[in-house]
C-alpha positions in Angstrom: -5.6 35.2 -30.3 -9.7 33.9 -30.1 -8.0 30.5 -30.1 -5.7 30.6 -27.9 -8.3 32.0 -25.7 -10.5 29.5 -25.8 -7.6 26.9 -25.4 -6.4 28.7 -21.8 -10.2 28.6 -21.1 -10.7 25.0 -22.0 -8.0 24.2 -19.5 -8.7 26.1 -17.0 -12.0 24.6 -17.0 -10.5 20.8 -17.3 -8.0 21.9 -14.2 -9.9 23.6 -11.7 -12.1 20.8 -10.4 -8.5 18.9 -10.3 -7.1 21.9 -8.3 -10.3 22.3 -5.9 -9.8 18.5 -5.4 -6.6 18.8 -4.5 -6.4 22.0 -2.6 -10.0 21.2 -0.7 -9.7 17.7 0.1 -5.6 17.2 0.3 -3.5 20.6 1.3 -5.8 22.2 3.4 -6.7 19.4 5.5 -2.8 18.2 5.9 -1.8 22.1 6.4 -4.7 22.1 9.6 -3.2 18.4 10.6 0.5 20.3 10.5 -1.4 23.5 12.8 -2.7 21.0 15.1 0.3 19.1 15.7 2.7 22.3 17.0 0.0 22.8 19.4 0.4 22.4 23.2 -2.0 22.4 26.2 -1.1 24.3 29.1 -4.6 25.2 30.8 -7.9 24.4 29.8 -8.2 25.6 26.2 -4.7 27.6 26.4 -2.8 26.6 23.7 0.9 27.1 22.9 2.8 26.4 19.6 6.4 24.3 20.0 7.6 20.6 19.1 6.5 19.0 22.3 4.4 16.6 20.6 6.9 15.1 18.5 9.8 15.8 21.1 6.9 13.1 23.2 7.1 10.4 20.1 10.8 10.5 20.3 11.1 9.9 24.1 9.1 7.2 24.3 10.4 3.9 22.8 7.4 1.5 22.5 6.3 4.5 19.6 9.4 4.2 17.4 9.4 -0.1 17.9 5.8 0.3 16.9 6.9 2.2 13.6 9.6 0.6 12.9 7.8 -2.2 13.1 5.4 -1.1 11.2 8.0 -0.1 8.2 9.6 -3.6 8.4 6.2 -5.7 7.8 5.1 -3.3 5.3 8.1 -3.9 3.5 7.9 -7.5 3.5 4.3 -7.3 2.2 5.4 -5.4 -0.5 8.0 -7.5 -1.4 5.4 -10.7 -0.9 3.0 -9.1 -3.1 5.7 -8.1 -5.5 6.4 -11.9 -5.9 3.0 -12.8 -6.2 1.6 -10.3 -8.9 4.5 -10.0 -11.0 3.8 -13.7 -12.7 0.5 -12.9 -12.8 0.9 -9.4 -14.4 3.2 -11.3 -16.9 1.0 -14.0 -17.7 -2.1 -11.0 -18.4 0.1 -9.1 -20.5 2.2 -11.1 -22.8 0.7 -14.5 -22.3 -3.2 -14.2 -22.5 -5.1 -14.1 -25.2 -6.7 -10.9 -26.2 -10.9 -12.3 -24.7 -8.8 -13.7 -21.4 -7.4 -10.2 -20.2 -10.4 -9.1 -19.0 -11.6 -11.7 -17.4 -8.6 -12.5 -15.8 -9.0 -8.2 -15.0 -12.3 -8.5 -13.3 -11.4 -11.5 -11.7 -9.0 -9.3 -9.8 -11.4 -6.5 -8.6 -13.9 -8.7 -7.5 -12.1 -8.2 -4.1 -12.5 -4.6 -4.2 -16.2 -4.5 -4.4 -16.5 -5.6 -1.2 -15.2 -3.6 1.7 -12.2 -3.8 3.5 -14.3 -4.6 6.3 -16.2 -7.9 4.8 -12.7 -8.8 3.4 -11.5 -8.9 7.3 -14.6 -10.5 8.6 -14.1 -13.0 5.6 -10.6 -14.1 6.7 -12.1 -14.6 10.1 -14.7 -16.6 9.4 -12.4 -18.8 7.7 -9.1 -18.7 9.8 -11.0 -18.4 13.6 -10.8 -21.4 15.7 -14.1 -22.6 14.8 -14.3 -21.5 10.8 -14.1 -23.6 7.9 -9.6 -24.4 8.3 -9.5 -25.7 11.2 -12.9 -27.5 11.0 -12.1 -29.2 7.1 -8.8 -30.2 9.0 -10.1 -31.9 11.6 -12.8 -33.7 8.6 -9.5 -35.3 7.0 -7.9 -36.1 10.3 -5.2 -34.1 10.1 -5.4 -32.0 13.7 -7.0 -33.9 17.0 -8.4 -30.3 18.4 -9.2 -26.7 16.6 -6.2 -24.8 16.0 -6.8 -20.8 16.2 -5.1 -19.4 12.8 -5.9 -15.6 13.6 -4.0 -13.2 15.6 -0.4 -13.4 14.8 1.6 -11.8 11.9 1.4 -14.6 9.7 -2.0 -14.2 9.2 -1.7 -10.2 9.0 0.4 -10.4 6.0 -1.5 -12.7 4.2 -4.3 -10.3 4.5 -2.7 -6.8 3.8 -1.6 -8.8 0.4 -5.0 -9.8 0.1 -6.1 -6.5 0.2 -3.2 -5.0 -2.1 -1.9 -7.3 -4.4 -4.5 -5.7 -7.7 -2.3 -2.6 -6.8 0.8 -4.2 -7.7 -0.3 -6.4 -10.6 -2.3 -3.1 -12.6 1.3 -1.2 -13.0 2.4 -4.0 -13.8 0.4 -5.2 -16.4 0.5 -1.6 -18.1 4.2 -1.4 -18.6 4.9 -4.9 -19.5 2.1 -4.8 -22.2 4.2 -1.9 -23.8 6.7 -4.2 -23.9 7.6 -5.9 -27.6 7.5 -9.2 -28.2 10.4 -9.1 -30.0 12.9 -7.9 -27.4 12.2 -11.4 -25.6 12.7 -13.4 -28.9 15.9 -12.1 -29.4 17.1 -12.6 -26.1 16.3 -16.4 -26.2 18.0 -16.2 -30.0 20.9 -15.1 -28.3 21.4 -18.1 -26.6 20.3 -16.3 -23.4 17.9 -18.7 -20.6 14.7 -18.0 -19.3 16.2 -16.7 -16.0 18.9 -14.2 -18.1 16.4 -13.0 -20.4 13.8 -12.1 -17.1 17.1 -10.6 -15.0 18.5 -8.9 -18.4 15.2 -7.9 -20.6 11.9 -8.3 -19.0 12.8 -7.2 -15.5 14.7 -3.7 -16.4 11.7 -3.1 -18.9 9.2 -3.2 -16.1 10.5 -1.6 -13.6 8.6 1.2 -13.6 5.6 -0.3 -13.1 7.5 -2.4 -10.2 8.5 0.4 -8.4 4.8 2.3 -9.3 3.5 -1.2 -7.7 5.9 -1.3 -4.8 4.9 2.7 -4.1 1.4 2.6 -3.4 1.6 -1.3 -2.1 3.7 0.2 0.6 1.8 3.2 1.4 -1.3 1.5 1.4 0.0 -1.1 3.8 1.4 1.3 6.1 -1.1 2.9 6.4 -3.8 0.0 6.8 -4.9 -0.2 10.1 -8.7 -2.4 9.5 -6.9 -5.6 8.4 -3.9 -5.4 11.1 -5.8 -4.7 14.2 -9.1 -7.1 13.1 -6.6 -9.9 12.0 -4.3 -9.9 14.3 -5.8 -8.6 17.4 -3.9 -7.8 20.3 -0.8 -9.5 19.5 -0.8 -6.7 16.2 1.3 -4.2 16.9 0.3 -1.4 14.1 1.1 2.1 13.9 -2.2 3.0 12.6 -3.4 1.6 16.0 -1.2 4.4 17.8 -2.4 7.2 15.8 -6.5 6.0 16.2 -5.8 5.8 20.3 -4.3 9.1 20.5 -7.2 10.7 18.6 -10.2 8.8 19.6 -9.6 6.7 22.9 -7.5 9.6 24.5 -8.5 11.9 23.2 -5.3 13.8 22.5 -5.9 15.4 18.6 -2.9 16.9 18.7 -0.6 13.9 19.9 -2.6 12.2 17.0 -1.4 15.0 14.0 1.7 15.0 15.2 1.9 10.7 14.7 0.3 11.1 11.7 3.1 13.2 10.4 5.6 11.0 11.6 4.0 8.3 9.7 3.8 10.4 6.8 7.2 11.2 6.8 9.2 7.6 8.0 7.3 6.7 4.6 7.8 9.2 2.2 11.7 8.8 3.5 11.4 5.0 2.3 9.9 5.7 -0.5 12.6 7.9 -1.3 15.3 5.7 -0.5 14.1 3.4 -2.3 13.6 5.4 -6.0 17.8 6.1 -5.1 18.6 2.3 -4.6 16.6 1.7 -7.6 18.0 4.6 -9.9 14.6 5.9 -10.8 12.8 8.8 -10.8 9.2 9.4 -9.5 7.9 11.8 -12.5 9.7 8.5 -15.0 8.0 6.3 -13.0 4.8 8.1 -13.0 4.7 8.5 -16.7 5.8 4.9 -17.8 3.6 2.8 -15.8 
């Protein structure tokens, strides 16, 4: 009986910091933001509760268009990140030696040692009209006048991929590392080509890692602010900018809170649809990756 009580106390002490973290820093702020999103200012310091902030969002096409554009661009970044990260993860998990795995992981981690702001300014120094890329192309005679590579969708996508690719590689490496090499050898022995083995053995086995990486990358991309704004400039149309505008520029916290929950609902729906289409569940994806 004493042992059982001791185990319960130990589990309680281990779980308490996590519960406090989730409750104080995630659940309570979201509850407060949701209540704030339902407030409607009818007079100075006089509020009523209703759905006007959400109705205003629905009635403004620019907000819908920006949200849908953010979703499409985030899906594009997710797909490209998967195409770039999968070969890297496969090489680390199944081809690289034990000693080189740590070095390769370190190379993947290096971009996270600096903040998003510094990384974005690094891209600006490279791609602006007087930047390294433009001057290098001029020096070798490929262009006659400087070219501005910034402030377009391609630059935003490239910067976002650079920011989130590690979050695709890590779950893929974790999943592929558990795959027995004999499964791949058996596929080749049975006459399968490289494409067949990849399609029918490797990808199905790595599906939990693929889904986990795609969820993380999509959520991070859709919620990104600095990279789209700095690299996209005035041409950028990202929904987080609309949220920032409501909170900071217009000082309309009620509408900003509603926009934040609209983004959360939209991204959650996309993740749910992706899980249904892939035949995966969130619990199995987390457990296997």
